[in-house]
N, C-alpha and C positions, 0 to 999 in steps of 0.2 A: 569614695567610690561614685562614679558618674552614672547616669541613667544607661548609657551604653554599656557600660562594663557590667552592671548589675544584671542586664539582660531585659530590663523593664522596657526600655526603648523599642526594642524589637517586637514586644508584644502589642503595644499601641500602634494605632495606624497614624502616620505622620499628618499634621494639621493640613499640609497642601494636598494630600491624598484625599482626605475628608471633603475639602472644598471641591476638588475635582470630582468626587463621587456625587456630591450634592448636586453640583452644576449639572453633571450627566443625568442625574435623576429628574431634575427640573426641565431639562431639555427633552427628555423622554416624556414626562407628563405633558409638555406644553404641545409636544407633536401628537399626542393621544388627544388632547382637549381640542386641537385644531381639526383633527380628523373626525371627532365627534361633531364639531360645529358644521363641517362640510356635509356629513352625513345627515344631520338634522335639516340643514338647508335643502338638500337634495329630496328629503321626504316630504317636506313641507310642498315643495314644488309639484313632487309627485301627486300628493294628496289633493292639492288644489286642481290639479289637471284631472284627476279622476272624479273629483266632486262635480266638475264642470261637464265632464263626459256623462255622469250619471243623471245630471239635471237635462241633457239633451236627449237621453234615452227615455227618461220618464216623460218629457214632453211628447216625443216621437210616439212612444206607447199610447199615450192619451189621445193623440190625433188618429192613430189607427183604430183605437175602440171607438172613437166616434164615427169614423168611416165605417166600420163593420156595423154599427148600429143603425146609421143610414141606410146601407145597403140591405139590411135585414128588414127595415121598415118599408123599403120599397118593394122588396120581394113578396113580404106579406101583403102589402097593398094590391099587387098584381094578381096574387093568388085570390084574393076577395073579389077582384074584379072578374076573374075567369070564372069563379064560382057563380057569381051573380049572372054571368052570361049564360052559363049552363042551365041554371034554373029559369032563366028567361026564355030559354029556346025551346 
């Protein structure tokens, strides 16, 4: 009795089909890995851009705080001069 006559052959997947399935699985895995690589590259680029923008905004904020402080000091100095003029008059 041969394998095909006993029915065993029909239960097992032929070797060519196994190789085809493995090749298909590998191609699918390769495609997924490539997609993950592209996603990582995109995220790295976006992260770099966001960090740069954050640095710009922090510097801009510091400059605005400094300008505000200078303006406050000038206004306070003007108020002091006005008070001095009032008491002197």
